[in-house]
RODO-692372 format. One record per residue (C-alpha): residue in three letters; x negated, y negated, z. Coordinates in pm, whole numbers, padded with zeros to 5 digits, always signed. Each point is the difference from the previous one (the first is absolute). Layout:
ALAXYZ ...
//
This chain:
MET-07138-01840+02874 SER-00123+00324-00158 ASN-00364+00046-00096 ASP+00075-00071-00367 SER-00186-00293-00155 PRO+00171-00343-00018 ASP+00046+00041-00378 THR+00168+00336+00045 TYR+00226-00145+00272 ARG+00100-00291-00225 GLN+00079+00241-00284 GLN+00212+00216+00231 LEU+00180-00307+00137 GLU+00069-00128-00352 ALA+00131+00342-00104 LEU+00237+00006+00299 ARG+00114-00356-00071 LYS+00079+00082-00364 THR+00179+00321+00094 LEU+00218-00188+00251 ALA+00074-00280-00245 ASN+00093+00244-00279 THR+00221+00200+00234 GLN+00186-00313+00108 LEU+00037-00107-00363 ASN+00146+00339-00087 LEU+00234-00017+00298 ARG+00129-00337-00119 GLY+00058+00134-00350 GLU+00189+00297+00138 TYR+00205-00226+00226 GLU+00097-00235-00281 ALA+00106+00300-00206 HIS+00209+00173+00270 HIS+00056-00265+00272 ASN-00048+00244+00285 PRO-00119-00213+00296 ALA-00062+00292+00238 ARG-00229+00169-00251 LEU-00202-00318-00047 LEU-00034-00069+00372 ARG-00106+00357+00079 GLY-00226+00016-00306 ARG-00186-00314+00102 CYS-00047+00138+00352 CYS-00142+00324-00138 ALA-00240-00188-00228 VAL-00123-00219+00286 ASP-00025+00305+00230 LEU-00238+00169-00244 ALA-00206-00316-00048 LEU-00039-00054+00376 GLN-00091+00363+00062 ASP-00264-00019-00273 MET-00139-00322+00144 TRP-00011+00157+00346 ALA-00208+00285-00141 LEU-00213-00235-00210 HIS-00096-00191+00316 ALA-00058+00324+00194 MET+00206-00125+00293 PRO-00073+00179+00332 PRO+00217+00308+00066 GLN+00116-00121+00342 LEU+00202-00284-00162 CYS+00320+00010-00201 LEU+00174-00224-00251 ILE+00376-00056+00047 ALA+00263-00160-00222 VAL+00239-00223+00197 GLY+00293-00233-00070 GLY+00170+00025-00336 TYR-00296+00189-00140 GLY+00031+00251+00282 ARG+00370+00033-00081 GLY-00090+00092-00356 GLU+00131-00321-00161 LEU-00265-00206-00173 PHE+00143-00276-00218 PRO-00206-00119-00300 TYR-00180-00286+00178 SER+00056+00090+00365 ASP-00281+00007+00252 VAL-00150+00340+00077 ASP+00015+00025+00380 ILE-00256+00236+00152 LEU-00132+00084+00345 VAL-00350+00134+00058 LEU+00033+00198+00320 LEU-00306+00033+00224 ASP-00076+00235+00284 ALA-00196-00275+00179 GLU-00107-00362-00046 PRO-00242-00009-00297 GLU-00375-00044+00031 THR-00175-00252-00225 GLU-00082+00251-00273 LEU+00358+00131-00016 ALA+00140-00354+00003 SER-00216-00081-00307 MET+00113+00316-00171 LEU+00367-00086+00064 GLU-00055-00351-00133 ARG-00152+00136-00323 PHE+00285+00249-00037 ILE+00275-00262+00040 GLY-00180-00237-00238 SER-00024+00271-00265 LEU+00379+00044+00006 TRP+00038-00358-00116 ASP-00252+00076-00276 LEU+00233+00284-00095 GLY+00270-00257-00079 LEU+00220+00055+00306 ASP+00150-00266+00229 ILE-00092+00155+00331 GLY+00161-00070+00335 HIS-00224+00180+00246 SER-00061+00055+00368 VAL-00276+00196+00177 ARG+00100+00127+00345 THR-00045+00276+00251 VAL+00298+00210+00106 GLU+00015-00185+00331 ALA-00002-00337-00174 CYS+00283+00112-00232 ILE+00213+00107+00296 GLU-00060-00331+00181 GLU+00068-00216-00310 ALA+00320+00194-00076 ARG+00115-00047+00358 GLN-00040-00378-00028 ASP+00120-00061-00357 ILE+00314+00149-00154 THR-00130-00074-00353 ILE-00318+00205+00057 GLN+00205+00276+00162 THR+00223+00010-00309 ASN-00301+00002-00232 LEU-00146+00303+00178 LEU+00334+00179+00012 GLU-00021+00099-00367 SER-00362+00109-00011 ARG-00148+00267-00229 LEU-00340+00162+00029 LEU-00195-00061-00321 VAL-00333+00154+00084 GLY-00220+00073+00303 ASN+00023+00148+00346 LYS+00337+00177+00048 THR-00052+00047+00372 LEU-00050-00373+00047 TYR+00312-00068-00207 ARG+00209+00237+00213 LYS-00127-00177+00312 PHE+00102-00330-00159 ILE+00351+00130-00080 ALA+00043+00142+00348 GLY-00113-00327+00162 THR+00212-00236-00208 THR+00305+00226+00023 ALA-00029+00032+00377 GLY+00008-00379+00033 LEU+00312-00035-00214 GLU+00322-00041+00196 PRO+00284+00038-00257 GLU+00265-00210+00174 SER-00240-00287+00070 TYR-00126+00020-00358 PHE+00359-00014-00129 HIS+00079-00316+00196 ALA-00331-00160-00103 LYS+00061+00066-00371 ARG+00353-00132+00032 ALA-00130-00320+00158 GLU-00266-00023-00271 GLN+00270+00026-00267 GLU+00200-00275+00166 GLN-00305-00228-00003 ARG-00059+00080-00366 TYR+00364-00079-00080 ASN-00038-00333+00180 ARG-00289-00092-00232 PHE+00229+00047-00297 ASN+00306-00170+00155 HIS+00179+00335+00039 THR+00084+00018-00369 PRO-00113+00214-00293 TYR+00152-00262-00229 ALA-00284-00249-00033 LEU-00064-00088-00364 GLU-00361+00125+00023 PRO+00026+00295+00242 ASN-00283+00222+00116 CYS+00078+00357-00110 LYS-00213+00138+00282 GLU+00067-00224+00302 SER+00334-00176-00058 PRO+00317+00145+00152 GLY+00108+00281-00231 GLY-00357+00061-00119 LEU-00222+00307+00019 ARG-00104-00080+00357 ASP+00358+00066+00116 LEU-00026+00353-00140 GLN-00352+00059+00131 SER+00102-00110+00351 ILE+00264+00273+00012 ILE-00251+00267-00103 TRP-00253-00122+00258 ILE+00262+00013+00276 ALA+00113+00346-00112 LEU-00359+00121-00016 SER-00075-00126+00351 ALA+00305+00186+00133 GLY-00070+00321-00189 LEU+00315-00039-00210 GLY-00173+00058-00332 THR-00179-00185-00278 ARG+00258+00007-00280 TRP+00356-00118-00048 SER+00120+00359-00026 ASP-00150+00065+00344 LEU+00212-00279+00144 ALA+00309+00146-00165 ARG-00070+00338+00161 GLN-00026-00180+00333 GLY+00347-00145-00058 LEU-00125-00359-00016 ILE+00125-00068-00354 THR+00230+00165-00248 ASN-00107+00171-00321 GLU+00162-00283-00195 GLU-00211-00252+00191 VAL-00311+00209-00074 ARG+00073-00042-00371 GLU+00055-00373+00046 LEU-00323-00035+00197 ARG-00202+00186-00261 ALA+00144-00211-00280 ALA-00064-00325+00191 GLU-00353+00106+00094 ARG-00078+00100-00357 PHE+00123-00335-00131 MET-00205-00198+00253 GLN-00308+00209-00077 GLN+00054-00073-00370 VAL+00026-00372+00075 ARG-00323-00003+00198 ILE-00192+00212-00253 LYS+00110-00216-00292 LEU-00079-00320+00195 HIS-00354+00123+00062 TYR-00053+00080-00368 ILE+00153-00330-00115 ALA-00204-00210+00245 LYS-00315+00216-00043 ARG-00050-00021+00377 ARG+00183+00081+00319 GLU+00321-00204-00018 ASP+00316+00080+00193 ARG+00197-00321-00056 LEU+00250-00020-00283 VAL-00112-00350-00091 PHE+00156-00183-00292 ASP-00321+00052-00198 HIS+00063+00374-00014 GLN+00378+00040+00003 GLU+00050-00016-00376 ALA-00290+00240-00065 LEU+00136+00230+00270 ALA+00342+00005-00168 GLU-00170+00088-00330 ALA-00193+00279+00173 PHE+00332+00142+00121 GLY+00146-00029-00349 ILE+00262-00255+00112 LYS+00130-00228-00275 ALA+00151-00345+00036 GLY+00379-00028+00001 LYS+00214-00260-00171 SER-00029-00251+00283 ARG-00268+00145+00228 ARG-00372+00052-00030 ALA-00148+00346+00015 SER-00180-00105+00318 GLU+00330-00094+00165 LEU+00149+00341-00081 MET-00311+00172+00130 MET+00000-00204+00321 GLN+00366+00072+00061 ARG-00084+00371-00022 TYR-00282-00059+00246 PHE+00230-00182+00244 HIS+00261+00275-00012 THR-00270+00260+00071 ALA-00140-00208+00287 ARG+00347-00027+00149 LYS+00043+00377-00017 ILE-00337+00051+00173 THR+00091-00237+00285 GLN+00330+00182+00046 LEU-00164+00342+00016 ASN-00281-00132+00220 THR+00261-00126+00249 ILE+00186+00333+00000 LEU-00317+00203+00048 LEU-00130-00219+00281 GLN+00338+00028+00174 ASN-00004+00379-00027 ILE-00360+00032+00116 ALA+00077-00231+00295 VAL+00272+00245+00105 ARG-00271+00268+00035 TYR-00154-00202+00280 GLN+00322-00126+00154 PRO+00288+00223-00114 LEU+00331-00176-00043 GLY+00159+00300+00167 ALA-00183-00096+00317 PHE+00222-00308+00019 GLN+00367+00007+00087 ALA+00189-00112-00309 GLN+00184-00321+00080 PRO+00316-00040-00209 LEU+00048-00344-00153 ASN+00324+00075-00181 GLU+00157+00282-00199 HIS-00267-00029-00272 PHE-00327-00077+00178 GLN-00202+00085+00306 ILE-00332-00104+00151 GLN-00274+00264+00007 GLY-00298-00130+00190 ASP-00033-00351-00141 LEU+00133+00089-00347 LEU+00341-00039-00161 ASP+00127+00341-00104 ILE+00308+00116-00188 VAL+00216+00254+00184 GLY+00039+00218-00310 GLU-00168+00051-00337 ASN+00311-00105-00197 ILE+00094-00312+00192 PHE-00052-00236-00294 GLU+00184+00225-00245 CYS+00299+00019+00238 HIS-00019-00363+00118 PRO-00177-00216-00263 SER+00045-00318+00210 ALA-00246+00151+00246 LEU-00275-00088-00250 LEU+00032-00368+00093 GLU+00092+00081+00357 SER-00340+00165+00055 PHE-00184-00326-00075 LEU+00241-00195+00220 LEU-00070+00232+00291 MET-00374-00054-00049 GLU+00060-00375+00038 GLN+00224+00042+00303 HIS-00227+00235+00196 PRO-00348-00146+00063 GLU-00104+00321+00175 LEU+00001+00178-00338 THR-00338+00001-00172 GLY+00108+00173-00319 MET+00218+00264-00160 SER-00047+00374+00022 ALA-00136+00182-00301 ARG+00330+00170-00079 THR+00178-00338+00018 LEU-00248-00150-00246 ARG+00039+00296-00236 ALA+00376-00028+00019 LEU-00017-00376-00070 TRP-00205+00059-00313 ARG+00250+00258-00124 GLY+00293-00214+00109 ARG-00092-00302-00213 LYS+00182+00172-00287 LEU+00326-00016+00198 ILE+00007-00379-00036 ASP+00227-00066-00298 ALA+00251-00270-00096 LYS+00258+00141+00241 PHE-00252-00013+00286 ARG-00103-00356-00089 HIS+00361-00125-00001 ASP+00102+00170+00324 PRO+00084-00278+00253 ALA-00145+00210+00283 ASN-00334+00028-00180 ASN+00008-00371-00083 ALA+00050-00080+00367 LEU-00288+00231+00096 PHE-00236-00169-00247 LEU+00087-00348+00127 GLN-00049+00124+00354 LEU-00353+00107-00096 LEU-00071-00365-00077 GLN+00163-00130+00317 GLU-00169+00207+00270 PRO-00238-00194+00229 ARG-00300+00222-00084 GLY-00147+00247-00248 GLN+00085-00146-00341 THR-00357-00010-00131 HIS-00079+00363+00074 GLU+00337+00141-00097 PHE+00027-00183-00332 ARG-00346+00126-00087 ARG+00122+00350+00086 LEU+00321-00056-00199 ASN-00217-00081-00301 GLN-00248+00279+00068 TYR+00273+00265-00021 SER+00181-00169-00294 ILE+00310-00072+00208 LEU-00025-00376-00061 GLY-00028+00039-00377 SER+00287+00250-00003 TYR+00223-00234+00200 ILE-00097-00313-00200 PRO-00063+00127-00358 ALA-00152-00333-00105 PHE-00268+00053+00266 ALA-00090+00340-00147 ARG-00097-00176-00325 ILE-00274-00202+00169 VAL-00157+00282+00206 GLY-00361+00031-00111 GLN+00039-00284-00253 MET-00324-00185-00062 GLN-00028-00380+00007 HIS-00261-00152-00229 ASP+00043-00361+00110 LEU-00345+00000+00165 PHE+00121-00107+00344 HIS+00220+00287+00116 VAL-00214+00287+00131 TYR+00289+00244+00054 THR+00258+00167-00217 VAL+00336-00178-00003 ASP+00165+00230+00256 GLN-00291-00030+00243 HIS-00009-00379-00037 ILE+00370-00010+00089 LEU-00061+00213+00309 GLN-00292-00228+00096 VAL+00232-00302-00026 LEU+00262+00180+00211 ARG-00273+00070+00257 ASN-00107-00365+00003 VAL+00358-00125+00050 ARG+00047+00261+00271 ARG-00309-00123+00191 PHE+00158-00346+00029 ALA+00280+00161+00205 LEU-00232+00167+00252 GLU-00120-00177+00312 GLU-00334+00182+00000 HIS-00089-00173-00330 ALA+00128-00347+00098 HIS-00356-00128+00043 GLU-00068+00049-00373 TYR+00257-00247-00135 PRO+00196-00149+00294 LEU+00221-00224-00214 LEU+00111+00289-00221 THR+00069+00217+00304 ARG+00222-00274+00146 LEU+00186-00035-00329 MET+00048+00375-00035 SER+00120+00051+00358 GLY+00247-00286-00037 PHE+00130+00115-00340 GLU+00351+00145+00025 ARG+00013+00341-00172 ASN-00371-00016-00079 TRP+00021+00348-00154 LEU+00136-00173-00311 ILE-00358-00113-00067 TYR-00104+00367+00005 VAL+00254+00065-00277 ALA-00146-00289-00200 ALA-00350+00141+00056 LEU+00110+00342-00131 PHE+00147-00152-00316 HIS-00222-00301-00077 ASP-00222+00187-00251 ILE+00230+00290-00084 ALA+00036-00107-00364 LYS-00376-00009-00069 GLY-00101+00171-00323 ARG+00330-00041-00183 GLY-00112-00296-00208 GLY+00132-00351+00054 ASP+00024-00194+00326 HIS+00010+00260+00276 SER+00146-00257+00242 LYS+00305-00043-00222 LEU+00029+00367-00094 GLY-00021+00107+00364 MET+00301-00212+00094 ALA+00243+00249-00158 ASP-00149+00296+00192 THR+00011-00202+00322 ARG+00360-00112-00045 ARG+00109+00355-00083 PHE-00167+00138+00314 CYS+00145-00272+00224 ARG+00353+00044-00131 GLN-00021+00377+00030 HIS-00106-00043+00364 LYS+00288-00242+00070 LEU-00206-00304+00093 SER+00190-00326+00037 LYS+00002-00243-00293 GLU-00216-00242+00201 ASP-00262+00268+00067 ILE+00008+00129-00357 ASP-00059-00350-00133 LEU-00294-00049+00236 VAL-00175+00328-00087 VAL+00055-00041-00377 TRP-00124-00361+00022 LEU-00315+00116+00182 VAL-00075+00256-00271 GLU+00056-00260-00271 HIS-00221-00262+00167 HIS-00261+00212+00179 LEU-00275-00163-00210 THR+00133-00357+00015 MET-00142-00115+00332 SER-00352+00124-00078 HIS+00024-00168-00342 VAL+00096-00335+00153 ALA-00252+00019+00285 GLN-00296+00110-00212 LYS+00063-00180-00328 GLN+00182-00323+00078 ASP-00101-00315+00185 LEU+00149+00022+00349 ALA-00076-00370+00057 ASN+00249-00085-00276 PRO+00339-00079+00159 ASP+00187+00130-00305 VAL-00159+00345+00035 ILE+00129+00037+00357 ARG+00346-00137-00082 LYS+00040+00229-00299 PHE-00104+00306+00200 VAL+00239-00091+00282 ALA+00284-00038-00252 LEU-00071+00354-00124 VAL-00015+00147+00352 GLY+00311-00174+00126 ASP-00011+00090+00369 GLU-00232+00116+00277 ARG+00112+00363-00011 HIS-00108+00031-00363 LEU-00322-00193+00070 ASN-00096+00219+00297 ALA+00070+00324-00187 LEU-00194-00112-00308 TYR-00299-00112+00209 ILE-00010+00336+00181 LEU+00029+00202-00322 THR-00251-00214-00192 HIS-00261+00024+00274 ALA+00043+00378+00023 ASP-00006+00040-00379 ILE-00328-00183-00059 ARG-00168+00183+00287 GLY+00121+00332-00143 THR-00181-00038-00333 SER-00367+00020+00094 PRO-00228-00118+00281 LYS-00184-00211-00260 VAL+00311-00194-00101 TRP+00103-00119+00348 ASN-00197-00268+00180 GLY+00048-00272+00259 TRP+00043-00273-00262 LYS+00300+00174-00156 ALA+00148+00053+00345 GLN-00041-00372+00071 LEU+00161-00106-00330 LEU+00303+00220+00067 GLU+00031-00132+00354 ASP-00028-00363-00115 LEU+00277+00053-00257 PHE+00216+00182+00254 LEU-00035-00262+00275 ALA+00059-00294-00236 SER+00307+00170-00148 ARG+00141+00085+00342 GLN-00034-00360+00117 LEU+00180-00126-00308 LEU+00279+00257+00045 ARG+00040-00120+00361 GLY+00042-00358-00115 ASN-00346-00112+00105 MET-00250-00167-00230 PRO-00323+00204-00030 GLU-00313-00187-00099 GLN+00003+00184-00334 VAL+00312-00193-00105 PHE-00091-00336+00147 GLY+00013-00293-00237 ILE-00313-00211-00035 ALA+00102-00253+00264 GLU+00079+00269+00258 ARG-00322+00187-00079 GLN-00211-00315+00037 GLU+00167-00083+00331 ALA-00072+00352+00127 VAL-00366-00049-00099 ARG-00017-00338+00176 GLN+00123+00161+00322 ARG-00272+00263-00028 LEU-00266-00265-00069 ARG+00106-00199+00307 PHE-00031+00321+00202 HIS-00359+00034-00124 GLY-00080-00356+00105 LEU+00010-00189-00333 ARG+00140-00352+00033 PRO+00309-00104-00199 GLN-00065-00102-00361 THR-00339+00178+00001 GLU+00119+00235-00273 GLU+00146-00260-00237 ASN-00316-00077-00202 PHE-00057+00366-00073 TRP+00367+00074-00074 ARG+00015-00275-00261 GLU-00232+00220-00208 LEU+00251+00287+00005 ASP+00313+00034-00211 THR+00344+00148+00060 LEU-00101+00343-00131 TYR-00270+00034+00265 PHE+00248-00054+00283 LEU+00247+00244-00154 ARG-00253+00280-00052 HIS-00173-00013+00339 ASP+00166+00062+00334 ALA-00029-00239+00293 GLU-00270+00201+00172 GLU-00224+00003-00312 ILE+00048-00374-00060 THR-00095-00065+00363 TRP-00321+00201-00039 HIS-00096-00176-00326 THR+00073-00343+00149 ARG-00203+00058+00316 VAL-00302+00104-00207 LEU+00025-00266-00274 TYR+00180-00312+00132 TYR-00328-00186+00058 ARG-00166+00103-00328 PRO+00245-00021-00292 GLN-00302-00027-00231 VAL-00306+00223+00042 ASP-00323+00058-00190 SER-00046+00366+00088 PRO+00247+00289+00040 VAL+00193+00027+00325 VAL+00067+00366+00072 LYS+00188+00106+00312 ALA+00121+00347+00094 ARG+00211+00139+00281 LEU+00191+00313+00089 ALA+00318+00031-00199 LYS+00332+00049+00176 VAL-00011+00274+00263 GLU-00362+00067-00104 LYS+00104+00171-00326 GLY-00291-00138-00201 ILE-00184-00330-00046 GLN+00149-00326-00119 ILE-00241-00226-00190 MET+00035-00367-00086 VAL-00223-00158-00267 TYR-00011-00376-00061 MET-00234-00150-00262 ARG-00003-00199-00318 ASP+00182+00194-00269 GLU-00213+00157-00273 LYS+00053+00211-00306 ASP+00027+00370+00086 LEU-00004-00082+00374 PHE+00278+00242+00092 ALA-00154+00279-00207 ARG-00337-00060+00171 MET+00164+00021+00342 CYS+00169+00328-00097 GLY-00330+00141-00122 ALA-00184-00098+00319 ILE+00269+00148+00226 SER+00001+00323-00199 ARG-00380+00022+00023 MET+00032-00017+00381 GLY+00212+00313-00015 PHE+00339-00156+00077 SER+00330+00012-00187 ILE+00209-00314-00048 VAL+00361+00069+00096 ASP+00136-00354-00016 ALA-00121-00326-00151 LYS+00134-00355-00019 ILE-00171-00252-00225 HIS+00050-00376+00021 THR-00172-00307-00147 THR+00027-00333+00183 ALA+00076-00333-00162 LYS-00370-00087-00011 GLY-00111+00328-00157 PHE-00094+00212+00301 ALA+00083+00369+00012 LEU+00179+00115+00315 ASP+00024+00376-00032 SER+00089+00264+00256 PHE-00032+00376-00002 ILE+00092+00299+00210 ILE-00268+00266-00036 MET-00023+00354+00136 ASP-00250+00283+00008 PRO+00149+00267-00232 ASN-00110+00271+00246 GLU+00094-00204+00311 ALA-00333+00109+00146 VAL-00138-00337+00111 SER+00073-00208+00309 TYR+00141-00314-00157 ARG-00081-00210+00304 ASP-00369+00094-00028 VAL-00042-00098-00366 ILE+00182-00334-00012 SER-00319-00208+00029 LEU-00175+00215-00258 VAL+00287-00046-00247 GLU-00004-00378+00050 HIS-00377-00022-00050 ASN-00020+00229-00303 LEU+00289-00160-00185 ALA-00122-00354+00069 GLU-00347+00100-00123 LYS+00139+00145-00325 LEU+00221-00303-00068 SER-00286-00242+00062 HIS-00191+00153-00293 PRO+00232+00004-00303 GLU-00283+00129-00218 GLN+00021+00334+00185 VAL+00278+00190-00172 ASP+00120+00270+00239 THR+00191+00256-00202 PRO+00148+00311+00163 VAL-00179+00332-00018 ASN+00123+00227-00279 THR+00127+00333+00126 ARG+00117+00317-00166 PRO+00373+00070-00001 SER+00119+00238+00269 ARG+00084+00362-00073 GLN+00371-00081+00009 LEU-00034-00283-00249 LYS-00209+00217-00228 HIS+00280+00253-00036 PHE+00302-00226+00047 PRO-00112-00331-00149 ILE+00210-00312+00044 ALA+00067-00197-00317 PRO-00013-00366+00110 SER+00322-00194-00044 ILE+00064-00375+00007 THR+00320-00197+00052 LEU+00005-00380-00016 GLN+00316-00197+00062 PRO+00098-00344+00135 ASP+00107-00027+00363 GLU+00353-00099+00092 ARG-00085-00371+00022 GLY-00180+00001-00332 GLN-00307-00169+00150 HIS-00236+00296-00005 PHE-00035+00345-00148 ILE-00009+00332+00180 LEU-00268+00233-00134 SER+00039+00365+00107 ILE-00277+00251-00066 VAL-00001+00376+00048 ALA-00343+00159-00047 ALA-00246+00247+00140 ASP-00148-00144+00316 ARG-00373-00065+00005 PRO-00248-00235+00168 GLY+00014-00344-00160 LEU+00345+00038-00156 LEU+00101-00343+00125 TYR-00332-00142-00127 THR+00074+00134-00349 VAL+00350-00152+00001 ALA-00125-00335+00128 ARG-00277-00025-00262 THR+00244+00082-00279 LEU+00253-00259+00117 THR-00269-00267+00026 GLU-00120+00073-00353 HIS+00353-00060-00130 GLY+00053-00323+00195 ILE+00244+00152+00250 ASN+00025-00130+00357 LEU+00038+00264+00271 HIS+00201-00109+00306 THR+00069+00313+00202 ALA-00099+00364-00018 LYS+00184+00284+00178 ILE-00199+00322-00012 ALA+00182+00330+00054 THR-00222+00309-00011 LEU+00177+00335-00005 GLY-00271+00263+00015 GLU-00178-00021-00335 ARG+00267-00228-00146 ALA-00004-00379+00021 GLU+00325-00195-00039 ASP-00100-00366+00021 THR+00213-00312-00036 PHE-00131-00349-00084 MET+00164-00341-00023 VAL-00163-00189-00287 SER+00044-00315-00208 GLY-00161-00167-00300 PRO+00080-00146-00341 ALA-00088+00327-00175 LEU+00300+00169+00159 ASP+00238-00222-00197 ASN-00154+00124-00326 SER+00117+00350-00098 ALA-00304+00073-00220 ARG-00245-00093+00276 THR+00203+00197+00253 VAL-00028+00310-00219 GLN-00377-00054-00023 LEU-00021-00024+00380 GLU+00196+00322+00054 ALA-00210+00185-00258 ALA-00323-00118+00165 LEU+00120+00111+00344 ILE+00106+00342-00129 GLU-00335+00052-00170 ARG-00202-00090+00310 LEU+00216+00207+00233 LYS-00030+00320-00201 
//
């Protein structure tokens, strides 16, 4: 520090802080008036440069050191709340006095109001770190000297440049981009994308500049055009895309008042307002803004691919390879598919689809040449009604679906270059379309491609270990590509209003007829689109122990071919929504429904459709296997009614009987837990004297332990004992269920032994999604087909203790709860209950019940 007094130093520091703050305030005002992102980014860099130089002088830093701007700051792009990355370069390892001086200097920068990212290194240390870490090497690549020893800086530049091998750097950055794409599932179309890191974000543009800089190709887009790497038209597109993404990031920072690069739901509406985007007749302003974002991100990924291809040629020229003709339209150059002439698609439009087919047929191809990709993008406009109705083109498109490999990658590429939307106009309408149902995390088009990918994996031997049964079904399915067609069309009518399953049938039938599918195949694909939600609805919301449920589903399916196809599509569809929606319990429910239905279709009698006598006999056989003598179970069974035996399968009844046959009456709660089927959670059995609010108390205690209830069956014996069973899961699936079984038993038994301890769930704030896309709770209550019970269906925002709230409300209105089926779809709960009670026969009391439920679920 200089020899000035501490008071003088504080005054100087405060003056610098105010000057910097005022400058940044003025820059924001100028930006909001003129919306020039480059001017703001450069202006902020200049302001910080001056502040750092003044602080360097204020601290009287030794002349043998220098201060360097690195990273984005070194590049001259400093977003409103970005870190300021600096390097203090030393000529030697610091002595104690210098180390203290450096510590005071860095600390003062925080006092200045800057978020500092700093490093203190010698030249030798910089060279070694850069050699070992590609991120550090990239950070140093865009350095600027701010103040200090110029000779030392030149030594630093010479050392870091000498250690930079352009071709190795190119391959490293390409691999780094691939890893980054993997983190974001290779799609820019997530509903809350990251404008910096997601595919199609600013990082894709920065990576190109870094690679160009390392190879001495220039630092601007115009430099790359002069090198012949891109066209002037692409330069204009790149500048427009870059400007838009910079605007997005700047506005996000100002809206969030901190560094924020994710377009989260919280900010999307404000971001649309900042761009001056108004809501349309049927779409929110945020949806229109996000669609603009997605189109820009797609353009960036296209140009990024073209540029990387062209730069790769610098290191391994295509001309060095002998062109291998594939046919009259295409050749192989290196490992890329290349057109033989610039006007191939104009002269032979069918070659547009042929190019993707060749990619599927030739595994040695790793991509398409830059000129092929450019020509594809131009050629999308050649796809008109005549093209779509050409039998040759129809045959090519079906062949794309029938090849033994490559569908996932090529259909993504078809969508990326707008060929898919041009060929299927209905698909173009859902590209970039948001879904605000709180369980899909992708736009509609990307969800469809995820479902196609999931179906495709069932057909590949290398993924057979994931879901062996589905792989066997897919490999044995004649013309299994028909399921790919159903996957492409299952959500194609989203956003039109009405039931998209019904609306999509017309698009599907039109496509199938145009492509000359047989009547049998058309009927199958259209049926799959119509019923793609049916199997999940039955499995997750209905009682699979009820024989009528299985029989009714089998009557709808009709035969094994329809059953197999629907099971494959349903499984792939649920998994394609969001990682949070899919879990082992849902997989088990689907498999149980599938296996029971298949047995019934084959003329066998699955346990799910056993009558009471058959079910009891199956249980007796199991009990004899476990060593219980004949008639041992009879005393306990006399306490149970017909409904118990109908609602529980043979395996559950066996478990209950083995635990309780010798103690039909108990003084304290009996709580037993075990792994649920295929270890997909924990199954709990509770047996104790029935009490008011007992079920609600159990729900509260389970919620307090951090578990979610996914299934519940409630029964009261003839002598007034509650026999209740639950399936519970960890919402995050982070615990080892086997390890916590004893703890669950002990804790729940302890809570139930002390009825005075009311264990209500913890209140939590609604999620960000629910805050911006709230779910208005809805209730439906109707008698079941037999007229013995009522089916209560609830749709509401999911939250801890939801089942507790429902149970308490039902108890207060004198309603008996028999079964609960809990279906959680992201932030949305769709729960189904079987209930009974005198109040349900009184319309006025029923209205009071529904009103009370709605009020408590808000």
